[in-house]
VEXDO-734997 format. One record per residue: residue number from 1; chain; x, y, z of N, C-alpha, C in turn. Coordinates in steps of 0.2 Angstrom, whole numbers. Layout:
<rs>
{NUM,A,{X,Y,Z},{X,Y,Z},{X,Y,Z}}
...
</rs>
This chain:
<rs>
{1,A,{246,417,-94},{247,417,-100},{247,426,-100}}
{2,A,{252,429,-104},{255,436,-105},{251,441,-107}}
{3,A,{248,446,-105},{245,450,-109},{246,455,-114}}
{4,A,{244,457,-119},{247,460,-124},{244,467,-125}}
{5,A,{245,470,-123},{242,476,-121},{239,482,-128}}
{6,A,{240,479,-132},{240,483,-139},{233,480,-142}}
{7,A,{230,477,-138},{223,473,-140},{218,472,-137}}
{8,A,{219,476,-131},{215,477,-126},{211,484,-127}}
{9,A,{206,483,-127},{201,490,-129},{198,493,-120}}
{10,A,{200,489,-116},{196,491,-110},{202,489,-105}}
{11,A,{204,496,-101},{208,497,-96},{209,491,-92}}
{12,A,{216,489,-90},{215,483,-86},{220,484,-80}}
{13,A,{218,484,-74},{222,486,-67},{226,479,-65}}
{14,A,{231,481,-62},{235,474,-59},{234,477,-52}}
{15,A,{231,475,-46},{230,478,-40},{233,472,-36}}
{16,A,{232,475,-30},{233,469,-24},{227,472,-19}}
{17,A,{225,466,-18},{219,467,-13},{219,470,-7}}
{18,A,{225,471,-5},{224,474,2},{230,480,1}}
{19,A,{233,481,-5},{239,486,-6},{237,492,-6}}
{20,A,{239,496,-3},{236,503,0},{237,508,-8}}
{21,A,{242,507,-10},{242,512,-18},{238,509,-22}}
{22,A,{236,502,-24},{230,500,-26},{224,503,-26}}
{23,A,{223,504,-19},{217,507,-16},{215,513,-20}}
{24,A,{221,518,-18},{221,523,-21},{219,526,-27}}
{25,A,{222,521,-33},{220,521,-39},{213,519,-40}}
{26,A,{212,512,-36},{204,511,-37},{200,518,-36}}
{27,A,{201,520,-32},{196,528,-30},{196,530,-36}}
{28,A,{202,534,-38},{203,538,-45},{197,535,-49}}
{29,A,{199,526,-52},{194,526,-55},{187,525,-56}}
{30,A,{186,525,-49},{177,524,-48},{176,531,-48}}
{31,A,{179,537,-47},{177,544,-46},{177,545,-54}}
{32,A,{179,543,-59},{180,544,-64},{174,539,-69}}
{33,A,{172,535,-66},{167,531,-69},{171,525,-74}}
{34,A,{177,526,-74},{179,522,-79},{178,513,-79}}
{35,A,{176,511,-84},{175,503,-85},{181,500,-86}}
{36,A,{183,495,-82},{191,492,-83},{190,485,-80}}
{37,A,{194,481,-81},{197,475,-78},{201,476,-74}}
{38,A,{201,471,-69},{204,470,-63},{208,462,-61}}
{39,A,{214,464,-61},{218,457,-61},{221,457,-54}}
{40,A,{220,453,-49},{223,453,-42},{229,449,-42}}
{41,A,{235,454,-42},{241,451,-42},{244,452,-36}}
{42,A,{247,448,-33},{254,447,-27},{260,450,-29}}
{43,A,{262,454,-27},{270,457,-30},{275,452,-27}}
{44,A,{274,449,-22},{279,443,-19},{282,439,-24}}
{45,A,{275,436,-29},{276,432,-33},{279,433,-40}}
{46,A,{277,440,-41},{279,444,-47},{277,439,-52}}
{47,A,{269,438,-53},{269,435,-61},{271,437,-66}}
{48,A,{274,432,-71},{275,433,-77},{273,438,-82}}
{49,A,{267,438,-82},{263,442,-86},{265,450,-83}}
{50,A,{264,452,-75},{264,457,-73},{273,460,-75}}
{51,A,{278,456,-75},{284,458,-76},{285,460,-83}}
{52,A,{282,456,-88},{282,458,-95},{279,466,-97}}
{53,A,{275,468,-91},{273,475,-93},{276,479,-87}}
{54,A,{278,477,-83},{282,482,-77},{290,479,-76}}
{55,A,{294,481,-76},{301,478,-75},{301,478,-67}}
{56,A,{298,480,-64},{298,481,-56},{292,474,-53}}
{57,A,{287,474,-58},{282,469,-55},{278,469,-49}}
{58,A,{278,477,-50},{275,480,-43},{267,482,-45}}
{59,A,{263,483,-41},{255,484,-41},{256,491,-38}}
{60,A,{251,496,-40},{247,494,-46},{250,496,-51}}
{61,A,{247,491,-59},{250,495,-64},{244,495,-69}}
{62,A,{243,498,-72},{239,501,-77},{238,499,-84}}
{63,A,{236,494,-86},{235,495,-95},{229,498,-97}}
{64,A,{232,502,-102},{228,506,-107},{230,506,-114}}
{65,A,{227,502,-118},{228,497,-125},{237,497,-124}}
{66,A,{242,501,-128},{248,500,-129},{251,503,-122}}
{67,A,{249,507,-119},{251,510,-112},{252,507,-106}}
{68,A,{258,506,-103},{258,503,-96},{261,508,-93}}
{69,A,{257,509,-87},{259,513,-80},{260,510,-74}}
{70,A,{267,511,-72},{264,508,-64},{269,512,-58}}
{71,A,{267,518,-58},{268,521,-52},{261,525,-50}}
{72,A,{261,524,-45},{253,526,-43},{250,534,-44}}
{73,A,{256,538,-40},{255,545,-43},{253,546,-51}}
{74,A,{259,544,-54},{258,545,-62},{251,542,-65}}
{75,A,{249,535,-62},{243,533,-65},{238,538,-63}}
{76,A,{237,540,-56},{232,544,-55},{232,551,-59}}
{77,A,{236,555,-61},{236,560,-64},{234,558,-72}}
{78,A,{237,552,-76},{236,551,-80},{228,550,-82}}
{79,A,{225,546,-77},{217,545,-76},{214,552,-78}}
{80,A,{218,557,-72},{212,562,-71},{213,568,-79}}
{81,A,{219,567,-82},{219,570,-89},{216,566,-95}}
{82,A,{215,560,-94},{212,555,-98},{204,556,-98}}
{83,A,{201,557,-91},{195,558,-92},{194,563,-87}}
{84,A,{193,569,-91},{193,575,-85},{187,577,-82}}
{85,A,{182,575,-83},{176,576,-78},{176,568,-74}}
{86,A,{173,571,-67},{175,576,-63},{183,578,-64}}
{87,A,{185,583,-62},{191,584,-62},{193,583,-55}}
{88,A,{200,582,-55},{203,579,-47},{208,584,-44}}
{89,A,{211,586,-48},{215,593,-48},{213,600,-48}}
{90,A,{215,603,-45},{213,611,-45},{214,614,-52}}
{91,A,{211,619,-54},{211,621,-62},{217,624,-60}}
{92,A,{221,631,-57},{225,634,-58},{232,630,-56}}
{93,A,{236,633,-60},{244,630,-59},{245,630,-51}}
{94,A,{246,636,-48},{249,638,-43},{244,630,-39}}
{95,A,{239,632,-38},{234,627,-34},{236,619,-35}}
{96,A,{238,619,-42},{239,612,-45},{247,608,-41}}
{97,A,{250,614,-41},{257,612,-39},{258,612,-31}}
{98,A,{254,616,-27},{252,614,-20},{250,607,-20}}
{99,A,{244,604,-23},{242,599,-23},{247,594,-25}}
{100,A,{253,593,-29},{257,589,-30},{262,588,-26}}
{101,A,{264,594,-22},{269,595,-17},{267,592,-11}}
{102,A,{259,592,-9},{257,588,-4},{257,582,-5}}
{103,A,{257,579,-10},{256,571,-11},{262,567,-11}}
{104,A,{267,574,-14},{274,571,-14},{276,571,-5}}
{105,A,{275,576,-2},{277,575,5},{273,569,9}}
{106,A,{267,567,7},{263,564,12},{266,556,8}}
{107,A,{268,557,3},{271,549,0},{278,549,3}}
{108,A,{283,553,4},{289,552,5},{288,552,13}}
{109,A,{284,553,16},{285,554,25},{282,548,27}}
{110,A,{276,546,24},{272,540,27},{273,533,24}}
{111,A,{274,534,17},{275,528,13},{280,522,18}}
{112,A,{288,525,19},{290,521,22},{288,519,29}}
{113,A,{283,522,34},{279,522,39},{276,513,38}}
{114,A,{272,516,32},{267,511,30},{269,504,30}}
{115,A,{275,505,26},{279,498,24},{282,495,30}}
{116,A,{284,499,36},{285,495,42},{278,492,46}}
{117,A,{273,496,46},{267,495,49},{265,489,45}}
{118,A,{267,487,39},{262,480,37},{269,475,35}}
{119,A,{274,476,38},{280,473,38},{278,466,42}}
{120,A,{274,465,47},{273,460,52},{280,460,58}}
{121,A,{283,466,57},{288,466,63},{287,470,70}}
{122,A,{284,467,75},{281,471,79},{284,477,83}}
{123,A,{291,477,84},{295,483,86},{294,488,81}}
{124,A,{296,486,74},{297,493,69},{290,495,68}}
{125,A,{284,490,68},{278,493,67},{275,497,73}}
{126,A,{277,497,78},{276,501,85},{278,507,83}}
{127,A,{284,508,81},{288,515,83},{285,518,76}}
{128,A,{283,514,71},{279,518,64},{273,521,66}}
{129,A,{269,515,69},{261,518,72},{263,525,75}}
{130,A,{267,526,80},{269,532,84},{269,538,80}}
{131,A,{274,537,74},{275,542,70},{270,544,65}}
{132,A,{268,539,62},{262,541,57},{255,543,61}}
{133,A,{253,543,67},{249,546,72},{251,552,72}}
{134,A,{258,554,74},{260,560,74},{258,566,69}}
{135,A,{261,563,62},{258,565,57},{252,567,56}}
{136,A,{246,563,57},{239,563,55},{236,569,59}}
{137,A,{240,568,67},{237,572,70},{238,580,69}}
{138,A,{244,582,66},{245,588,63},{240,592,58}}
{139,A,{236,585,54},{232,587,49},{226,590,52}}
{140,A,{223,589,60},{216,589,62},{215,595,61}}
{141,A,{218,600,63},{217,608,58},{213,610,51}}
{142,A,{217,605,48},{214,606,41},{207,601,40}}
{143,A,{207,595,44},{202,592,43},{195,595,45}}
{144,A,{196,600,52},{190,602,55},{189,609,52}}
{145,A,{192,612,45},{192,618,42},{187,616,35}}
{146,A,{187,611,33},{185,612,25},{181,605,25}}
{147,A,{178,603,20},{175,596,18},{181,592,17}}
{148,A,{185,595,12},{189,591,9},{195,593,11}}
{149,A,{203,591,8},{209,594,11},{211,598,7}}
{150,A,{209,601,1},{210,606,-2},{205,611,-3}}
{151,A,{200,610,1},{194,616,0},{187,613,0}}
{152,A,{183,614,-4},{175,611,-5},{177,607,-9}}
{153,A,{181,605,-14},{181,601,-20},{186,593,-18}}
{154,A,{183,588,-20},{186,583,-19},{193,581,-23}}
{155,A,{198,579,-22},{204,579,-25},{208,574,-25}}
{156,A,{214,572,-29},{220,568,-29},{221,567,-22}}
{157,A,{222,574,-18},{224,573,-10},{220,568,-6}}
{158,A,{213,568,-8},{209,565,-3},{208,557,-4}}
{159,A,{211,558,-13},{212,549,-14},{218,545,-11}}
{160,A,{223,551,-9},{229,547,-5},{229,546,1}}
{161,A,{225,551,5},{223,550,12},{218,545,14}}
{162,A,{212,545,10},{206,541,10},{210,533,14}}
{163,A,{213,530,7},{214,522,10},{220,520,17}}
{164,A,{222,528,20},{226,529,26},{222,529,30}}
{165,A,{217,534,31},{211,533,34},{207,528,38}}
{166,A,{205,523,31},{203,517,33},{206,512,36}}
{167,A,{212,512,36},{217,507,40},{218,511,47}}
{168,A,{218,515,49},{218,517,55},{217,511,62}}
{169,A,{213,508,62},{210,504,66},{215,496,65}}
{170,A,{215,496,59},{219,489,56},{228,493,59}}
{171,A,{230,496,60},{236,498,62},{235,499,69}}
{172,A,{231,500,73},{231,502,79},{233,509,81}}
{173,A,{231,514,75},{235,519,78},{229,525,83}}
{174,A,{232,528,89},{229,529,95},{229,537,95}}
{175,A,{222,540,96},{223,548,95},{217,550,103}}
{176,A,{217,557,103},{213,558,109},{207,559,105}}
{177,A,{201,560,110},{193,560,108},{192,566,101}}
{178,A,{195,572,105},{195,577,100},{196,576,94}}
{179,A,{203,573,93},{205,572,86},{204,567,82}}
{180,A,{202,561,85},{196,556,84},{189,558,79}}
{181,A,{188,562,82},{181,567,80},{183,570,75}}
{182,A,{188,574,74},{189,578,69},{192,573,62}}
{183,A,{196,567,63},{198,563,59},{191,559,56}}
{184,A,{187,556,60},{182,552,58},{176,557,55}}
{185,A,{176,565,55},{171,568,53},{172,569,45}}
{186,A,{181,568,45},{183,571,36},{183,562,34}}
{187,A,{185,558,36},{185,551,35},{178,548,31}}
{188,A,{173,549,36},{167,546,35},{163,551,30}}
{189,A,{166,558,28},{161,561,21},{165,557,17}}
{190,A,{172,554,15},{175,551,9},{172,545,9}}
{191,A,{171,542,16},{169,535,14},{162,533,12}}
{192,A,{157,538,14},{152,537,12},{151,539,3}}
{193,A,{156,542,2},{157,542,-8},{155,535,-11}}
{194,A,{151,537,-14},{148,529,-18},{156,526,-22}}
{195,A,{159,531,-24},{165,531,-28},{171,526,-22}}
{196,A,{170,529,-15},{174,524,-11},{173,518,-9}}
{197,A,{166,518,-9},{162,511,-8},{163,505,-13}}
{198,A,{164,508,-19},{165,503,-25},{171,502,-25}}
{199,A,{176,506,-22},{184,504,-25},{186,499,-19}}
{200,A,{183,498,-13},{184,492,-7},{184,486,-11}}
{201,A,{190,482,-10},{191,475,-10},{186,471,-3}}
{202,A,{184,465,-5},{182,462,1},{187,461,6}}
{203,A,{194,461,3},{198,459,9},{199,467,13}}
{204,A,{199,471,9},{199,479,13},{193,479,18}}
{205,A,{188,478,16},{181,478,20},{183,473,27}}
{206,A,{185,467,25},{186,463,31},{191,466,37}}
{207,A,{197,469,33},{202,470,37},{199,476,42}}
{208,A,{195,480,41},{193,486,44},{188,483,50}}
{209,A,{183,478,47},{179,475,52},{182,471,58}}
{210,A,{185,467,55},{190,463,61},{192,467,66}}
{211,A,{197,473,63},{199,478,69},{194,481,73}}
{212,A,{189,484,70},{184,485,74},{182,482,78}}
{213,A,{180,475,76},{178,471,82},{183,469,87}}
{214,A,{189,468,85},{195,468,91},{196,474,97}}
{215,A,{193,481,93},{193,485,97},{188,485,102}}
{216,A,{182,484,98},{177,483,104},{175,478,109}}
{217,A,{179,472,107},{180,465,111},{183,467,119}}
</rs>
């Protein structure tokens, strides 16, 4: 049955159970304490009701009354403006621009690698894992410097990075012991946030548990 956006008073999120972009949006929604309905949608099937809202049939797709948004960065910034407390972007224009540029660079550089890691093609995934490991290794000094990526405050940049770090065991990324300690120190701080815990689907929890069990076997 198709969803009519103009009759819904509660936000609706079309989300993939293990989709990393959907995970980012779920973190933002949880940080804001927004009440919303979730519809688990698989992009491969492109359900008819989702296609009516989003011409690409992709997740995440957020419905807020008559508005349908379907690009994760746009959704995240919309939610931050729609629900200003707590703020997830810096107050000053220069810092906000820097945050947007960081997210843009991560998206441009990491997203193609993530698609290869999740493609099921072993050779492509192996090369992508090595490249993504290199990118994350470059961030170790930042992880060692401050509680969150932009400093003392949790921002949309952290919402972008957190789902990637959650999937490190799943993708089999390898770091030196010192690098892993720095990454885990930053990651654990985020993973312990109530918002992050409530953002996780059962499938995402099981993915990580299974990967960690395999590592320790």
